[in-house]
Legacy VTK file of the C-alpha trace (Angstrom):
# vtk DataFile Version 3.0
C-alpha trace
ASCII
DATASET POLYDATA
POINTS 158 float
34.477 -46.465 4.783
34.202 -43.078 6.497
31.509 -40.499 5.914
32.458 -37.356 3.991
32.742 -34.199 6.094
29.464 -32.340 6.574
28.994 -29.474 4.135
28.877 -25.978 5.619
25.912 -23.686 5.145
25.860 -19.923 5.576
23.273 -18.726 8.113
22.437 -15.629 10.100
22.236 -15.854 13.880
20.873 -13.080 16.082
23.235 -12.968 19.040
23.037 -10.298 21.741
20.913 -8.101 19.494
23.254 -8.285 16.495
22.828 -10.302 13.326
25.942 -12.363 12.704
26.699 -14.342 9.546
28.379 -17.717 10.133
29.247 -20.770 8.072
28.242 -23.841 10.036
27.940 -27.554 9.574
24.540 -29.025 10.468
26.302 -30.970 13.250
27.873 -27.907 14.955
26.600 -27.173 18.435
25.666 -23.659 19.413
28.484 -23.728 21.998
31.029 -24.532 19.292
29.789 -21.749 17.007
29.626 -19.156 19.789
33.146 -19.884 21.006
34.984 -20.766 17.796
33.318 -18.627 15.154
31.911 -15.661 17.059
34.634 -15.413 19.762
31.988 -15.327 22.504
33.785 -17.419 25.107
31.586 -16.714 28.138
29.653 -19.960 27.664
32.045 -22.618 28.927
32.505 -26.223 27.821
32.039 -28.298 30.927
30.475 -31.730 30.741
29.473 -31.362 27.055
26.372 -33.482 27.680
23.914 -31.002 29.180
24.399 -31.781 32.861
26.524 -28.986 34.339
25.069 -25.766 32.889
28.403 -23.997 32.366
27.403 -23.410 28.740
23.938 -21.985 29.467
22.585 -19.332 27.107
19.133 -17.983 26.383
17.319 -18.753 23.152
14.059 -16.836 22.742
14.127 -16.063 26.485
14.445 -19.716 27.523
17.593 -21.212 29.047
19.361 -23.839 26.961
22.552 -25.799 27.422
24.427 -24.687 24.310
26.482 -27.892 24.240
23.421 -29.954 23.294
21.521 -27.643 20.960
22.559 -27.474 17.342
23.379 -24.019 16.013
21.174 -24.681 12.990
18.202 -25.001 15.372
18.675 -21.405 16.504
18.403 -19.755 13.089
15.668 -17.141 13.416
15.856 -17.154 17.223
17.133 -14.480 19.592
20.242 -15.765 21.357
21.572 -14.088 24.490
24.944 -14.999 25.954
26.622 -13.787 29.135
28.299 -11.095 27.022
24.810 -9.746 26.285
24.064 -9.337 29.998
26.910 -6.919 30.668
26.103 -4.749 33.703
22.791 -6.526 34.299
21.295 -6.453 37.820
21.966 -10.167 38.362
25.600 -9.820 37.293
26.046 -6.910 39.695
24.378 -8.954 42.463
26.779 -11.863 41.860
29.717 -9.491 42.286
28.266 -7.829 45.383
27.520 -11.175 47.082
30.709 -12.983 45.982
28.575 -15.606 44.216
31.516 -17.262 42.525
34.627 -19.184 43.457
36.880 -20.146 40.551
34.380 -18.470 38.210
34.206 -21.178 35.548
30.522 -21.966 36.110
29.523 -18.376 36.950
28.376 -17.319 33.462
26.000 -20.288 33.296
24.604 -19.504 36.738
24.124 -15.838 35.835
22.264 -16.812 32.655
20.070 -19.236 34.585
19.325 -16.744 37.380
18.567 -14.000 34.846
16.104 -16.308 33.071
14.586 -17.310 36.417
13.901 -13.687 37.316
12.558 -12.963 33.832
10.035 -15.813 34.151
9.411 -15.516 37.918
10.153 -11.970 39.145
9.125 -13.055 42.660
10.035 -16.748 42.834
9.285 -18.896 45.815
12.287 -20.374 47.561
11.383 -23.794 46.135
11.207 -22.446 42.575
14.594 -20.745 43.006
16.143 -23.979 44.335
14.659 -25.970 41.444
16.099 -23.571 38.869
19.518 -23.578 40.563
19.583 -27.375 40.500
20.118 -27.318 36.734
23.626 -25.880 37.188
26.543 -27.414 39.039
29.323 -25.703 40.970
32.004 -27.888 42.499
33.793 -25.068 44.313
31.198 -23.815 46.757
27.720 -24.113 48.135
24.878 -22.160 46.588
24.305 -19.751 49.498
26.010 -16.788 47.829
24.140 -17.417 44.582
20.846 -17.581 46.467
21.739 -14.339 48.261
22.449 -12.688 44.897
19.028 -13.699 43.578
17.306 -12.638 46.794
19.026 -9.266 46.756
17.223 -8.176 43.610
13.874 -9.733 44.352
11.970 -11.045 47.300
11.070 -14.653 47.869
7.496 -15.420 48.884
8.011 -18.273 51.326
11.505 -18.673 52.666
LINES 1 159
158 0 1 2 3 4 5 6 7 8 9 10 11 12 13 14 15 16 17 18 19 20 21 22 23 24 25 26 27 28 29 30 31 32 33 34 35 36 37 38 39 40 41 42 43 44 45 46 47 48 49 50 51 52 53 54 55 56 57 58 59 60 61 62 63 64 65 66 67 68 69 70 71 72 73 74 75 76 77 78 79 80 81 82 83 84 85 86 87 88 89 90 91 92 93 94 95 96 97 98 99 100 101 102 103 104 105 106 107 108 109 110 111 112 113 114 115 116 117 118 119 120 121 122 123 124 125 126 127 128 129 130 131 132 133 134 135 136 137 138 139 140 141 142 143 144 145 146 147 148 149 150 151 152 153 154 155 156 157
C-alpha cells in the first residue's frame, strides 16, 4: 500500500529581499522550490546529497546546501540566492580572475565565498581553504577562485 501524496501548505518565503508566496509540500527541498516554483535557477542540482555545493544559498547569512534543507525549515528566514548577489564584489572578482570553467558550480562557489567574506572579512589562508573545501569543481583547480577572494580582501598569513 502506498502513502498518499503529501498535502501542500501555503507559506511565505523571503527570498532576495522579497516576500514570495508558495505552495509547498513538507517534503520539498529548498532547491526544488527555488528552481521549480520561484524560477530562481542559479542554485544548481549537482549531487543532491549535500556534498558538491552547487546548490549553495544563504539562509540568515549562513551557507546551506539547498538540496538537503527543507523549504518549510526556511519559513521566517532571509534567503539569499546567487540572483540576489547581482553585481556583488565577489561576483565581479570571479569574472575579473576567470574563476570559472564550465560555470555549473560557479554560483555555489560565489555564494560560499560571499559568506566567507561576510563572516571573515580578512580570512587567513587556512580559513579560506577550509571554506572552499565545502564546494567541488571538477573542471579546474581552485587558484582562480582563491585569487578572486584575495583580490577583494587580504589574507593574514599566506
